[in-house]
C-alpha positions in Angstrom: -1.8 -14.3 19.9 -5.2 -14.1 18.5 -4.4 -10.6 17.1 -1.2 -12.1 15.3 -3.5 -14.9 13.9 -5.9 -12.3 12.5 -8.6 -13.0 15.0 -9.1 -9.5 15.8 -12.9 -9.6 17.0 -12.1 -12.5 19.4 -8.9 -10.6 20.7 -11.0 -7.5 21.3 -13.6 -9.6 23.2 -10.9 -10.7 25.7 -9.5 -7.2 25.9 -12.8 -5.6 26.7 -13.5 -8.3 29.1 -10.3 -7.5 31.1 -10.9 -3.7 31.3 -14.6 -4.1 32.1 -14.6 -7.0 34.5 -11.0 -7.9 35.8 -8.8 -4.8 36.1 -9.8 -1.5 34.6 -6.3 -0.2 35.2 -4.7 -2.5 32.7 -4.5 0.5 30.4 -2.2 -1.3 27.8 -5.4 -3.1 26.7 -6.5 0.1 24.9 -3.5 0.1 22.8 -4.0 -3.4 21.6 -7.7 -2.6 21.0 -6.8 0.4 18.9 -4.6 -1.7 16.6 -7.3 -4.5 16.3 -9.9 -1.9 15.4 -7.6 -0.4 12.8 -7.0 -3.9 11.2 -10.9 -4.4 11.2 -11.4 -1.0 9.5 -13.2 0.5 12.4 -11.2 3.7 12.5 -13.4 5.8 14.7 -13.1 3.1 17.4 -9.4 2.7 16.8 -8.9 6.5 17.4 -11.0 6.4 20.5 -9.0 3.5 22.0 -5.7 5.1 21.0 -6.6 8.4 22.5 -7.8 6.7 25.7 -4.4 5.1 26.0 -2.5 8.3 25.6 -4.8 10.0 28.1 -4.4 7.2 30.7 -0.8 6.3 29.9 1.0 9.7 28.7 4.3 8.2 29.4 3.4 4.5 28.7 5.6 1.8 27.0 3.4 2.0 23.8 3.2 5.8 23.6 5.4 6.2 20.5 3.6 3.4 18.7 0.1 4.8 19.6 1.2 8.3 18.3 2.3 6.6 15.0 -1.0 4.7 14.7 -2.9 8.0 15.2 -0.8 9.7 12.6 -2.1 7.2 10.2 -5.7 7.3 11.4 -6.0 11.0 11.8 -5.5 11.8 8.1 -8.0 14.3 6.8 -11.0 12.8 4.9 -9.7 9.3 5.6 -11.1 7.1 2.7 -12.2 4.2 4.8 -14.1 2.4 2.1 -11.0 1.8 -0.1 -10.3 -1.6 1.4 -13.7 -2.9 2.4 -13.4 -5.5 -0.5 -10.5 -7.1 1.4 -12.7 -7.7 4.5 -14.5 -10.5 2.5 -12.7 -13.6 1.5 -13.3 -13.9 -2.3 -11.7 -17.3 -3.3 -9.9 -17.2 -6.7 -10.1 -20.2 -8.9 -6.6 -22.2 -9.3 -7.0 -21.7 -13.0 -7.0 -17.9 -12.7 -3.9 -18.1 -10.6 -2.2 -20.2 -13.2 -3.2 -17.8 -15.8 -2.0 -14.9 -13.8 1.4 -16.5 -13.4 1.7 -17.3 -17.1 1.0 -13.7 -18.0 3.8 -12.8 -15.4 6.2 -15.1 -17.1 5.5 -13.5 -20.4 6.1 -10.0 -18.9 9.5 -11.1 -17.6 10.3 -12.5 -21.0 9.3 -9.3 -22.7 6.5 -11.0 -24.7 4.0 -8.2 -23.9 1.5 -8.9 -26.6 1.0 -12.4 -25.3 0.8 -11.2 -21.7 -1.8 -8.7 -22.9 -3.9 -11.4 -24.6 -3.7 -13.7 -21.4 -4.8 -10.7 -19.3 -7.7 -9.7 -21.3 -9.0 -13.2 -21.2 -8.5 -13.3 -17.5 -10.6 -10.1 -17.2 -13.2 -11.5 -19.4 -13.4 -14.8 -17.4 -12.9 -13.5 -13.8 -13.7 -9.7 -13.8 -13.5 -9.5 -10.0 -9.8 -10.4 -10.0 -8.5 -6.8 -9.7 -4.8 -7.6 -10.0 -5.3 -8.6 -13.7 -6.3 -5.0 -14.6 -3.2 -3.6 -12.9 -1.0 -5.9 -14.8 -2.9 -5.1 -18.1 -2.2 -1.4 -17.5 1.5 -2.3 -16.9 1.8 -4.2 -20.0 0.2 -1.4 -22.2 2.6 1.0 -20.7 5.5 -1.2 -21.5 4.3 -1.2 -25.1 4.3 2.5 -25.2 0.4 2.7 -24.9 0.4 4.8 -21.7 -2.7 6.7 -22.3 -4.5 3.4 -23.0 -3.0 2.2 -19.7 -4.3 5.2 -17.8 -7.7 4.7 -19.1 -7.9 1.0 -18.0 -6.9 2.2 -14.5 -9.5 5.1 -14.5 -12.2 2.7 -15.4 -11.2 0.1 -12.7 -11.0 2.8 -10.1 -14.5 4.2 -10.9 -16.0 0.7 -10.0 -13.5 -0.1 -7.2 -10.9 2.0 -5.6 -8.3 -0.7 -5.6 -5.1 0.5 -3.9 -2.6 -0.7 -6.4 -4.4 0.9 -9.1 -4.4 4.1 -7.2 -0.7 3.8 -6.9 -0.1 3.0 -10.5 -2.3 5.7 -12.0 -0.4 8.4 -9.9 2.8 7.2 -11.2 1.7 7.0 -14.8 0.1 10.4 -14.9 3.2 12.0 -13.4 5.4 10.0 -16.0 3.1 11.2 -18.8 3.4 14.9 -17.8 -0.3 15.2 -16.6 0.8 17.0 -13.5 -2.7 18.3 -12.4 -4.2 14.9 -12.6 -1.2 13.2 -11.1 -1.4 15.8 -8.2 -5.1 14.7 -7.6 -4.3 11.1 -7.3 -1.3 11.8 -5.2 -3.3 13.8 -2.7 -5.9 10.9 -2.7 -3.1 8.4 -1.9 -2.2 10.6 1.2 -5.7 10.1 2.5 -5.6 6.3 2.2 -4.9 4.0 5.1 -5.1 0.4 3.7 -5.8 -2.4 6.0 -3.7 -4.8 4.0 -0.1 -4.1 5.0 1.2 -5.1 1.5 -1.0 -2.4 0.1 0.3 0.1 2.9 3.8 -0.5 1.6 2.8 0.2 -2.1 1.2 3.5 -0.9 4.6 4.3 1.0 6.7 3.5 -1.9 4.6 5.3 -4.5 4.7 8.4 -2.3 8.5 8.0 -2.2 8.8 7.7 -5.9 6.6 10.8 -6.2 9.0 12.8 -3.8 6.1 12.9 -1.1 8.5 12.2 1.6 6.7 13.7 4.6 3.5 11.7 3.8 5.6 8.5 3.2 7.7 8.7 6.4 5.1 7.7 9.0 4.0 4.8 6.9 7.5 3.4 6.7 8.0 4.0 10.3 4.7 2.0 11.1 5.6 -0.8 8.7 9.0 -1.1 10.2 7.6 -1.9 13.6 4.6 -3.8 12.7 5.5 -5.8 9.5 8.4 -8.2 9.3 10.8 -6.9 6.7 13.3 -9.0 5.1 13.8 -7.1 1.8 16.8 -4.7 1.2 14.4 -2.7 -1.0 12.3 -1.7 2.0 15.2 -0.3 4.0 16.7 1.5 1.0 13.5 3.3 0.4 13.0 3.9 4.1 16.5 5.5 4.1 15.7 7.7 1.1 12.6 9.1 2.7 14.4 9.7 6.0 17.4 11.4 4.1 15.2 14.0 2.4 13.6 14.8 5.9 17.0 15.3 7.4 17.0 12.2 9.6 20.6 11.2 8.8 21.1 8.7 11.5 17.9 6.8 10.4 19.2 6.9 6.8 22.6 5.4 7.7 21.0 2.7 9.8 18.5 1.8 7.0 21.1 1.8 4.3 23.4 -0.4 6.4 20.7 -3.0 6.7 20.0 -2.8 3.1 23.7 -3.1 2.3 23.9 -6.2 4.7 21.2 -7.8 2.5 22.9 -7.0 -0.7 21.4 -3.6 -1.9 24.2 -2.5 -4.2 23.1 1.2 -4.5 22.5 1.6 -0.7 26.2 0.5 -0.4 27.3 2.9 -3.0 25.5 5.8 -1.5 26.9 5.0 2.0 30.5 4.8 0.6 30.1 8.2 -1.2 28.5 9.7 1.9 31.8 9.0 3.7 33.7 11.1 1.2 31.3 14.0 0.5 27.8 15.3 0.9 25.2 13.7 -1.2 23.3 15.5 -3.8 19.6 15.2 -3.4 19.2 14.0 -7.0 21.4 11.0 -6.2 19.0 10.0 -3.3 15.8 8.8 -5.0 13.4 5.9 -4.5 13.6 4.7 -8.0 13.7 6.5 -11.5 10.1 7.1 -12.4 10.9 5.9 -15.8 11.4 2.4 -14.3 7.8 1.9 -14.4 7.8 -1.9 -14.3 6.1 -1.2 -11.1 8.6 -3.1 -9.1 6.9 -2.5 -5.7 7.8 -6.1 -4.8 
């Protein structure tokens, strides 16, 4: 319960007390310790606890979940610093939230110039509110100023490797035809394990859009088990990744859930699949040209 409430340190105190003072054979504690350490950004401790669980319980109830966690933790050159800013609570003034929502409304209305003005004012008044930089890049791209958008993101990432900006710059560079630079950021995304599950989903979706299905798959699997999913888009994208890796049963199951929640394209693909084999080009996360960055 403490873990679900985000009180990971207190949860770990109890778990360690159990294995050290009550019953050292309650090996499931190591699985829960590993998850808590991962959320705290203590990745070495998370790996150690996960490996202890697998060593002590090779056929345990949480074996598959532990292996999935290790898949995420054992990425080469893990960039553990990416999310350090999220471990500290930075309160955002209400006025900034209202400005951001107003800019979002302008974007939805297609009034990109006014949205740009609002976002630039926000950046000047509250430079630590990183989401405004990402939205500014989005607005610039939607006005056809993609190179300028890329520059905004590059400047932000130099100062603070903000995960949504890493996702966005990889997509923009790919769309703009800068394949080498896009490849650099794509490889970096593969090495990122965000603490925030929303950011984890952005990484998985971006990798799916870029056709990096093997890298996206373990993240989608982890999120399916550890993050409540109520969006048809999640299961549609998960199905796309599974399809390209040959997991047809997983694809059908994921798309059936998406269809039940009203995802029209998932329903169409399932219907087509009943009649004939699908063409790989038909099964895509989203068109890269749809860079409204709808990783909602």
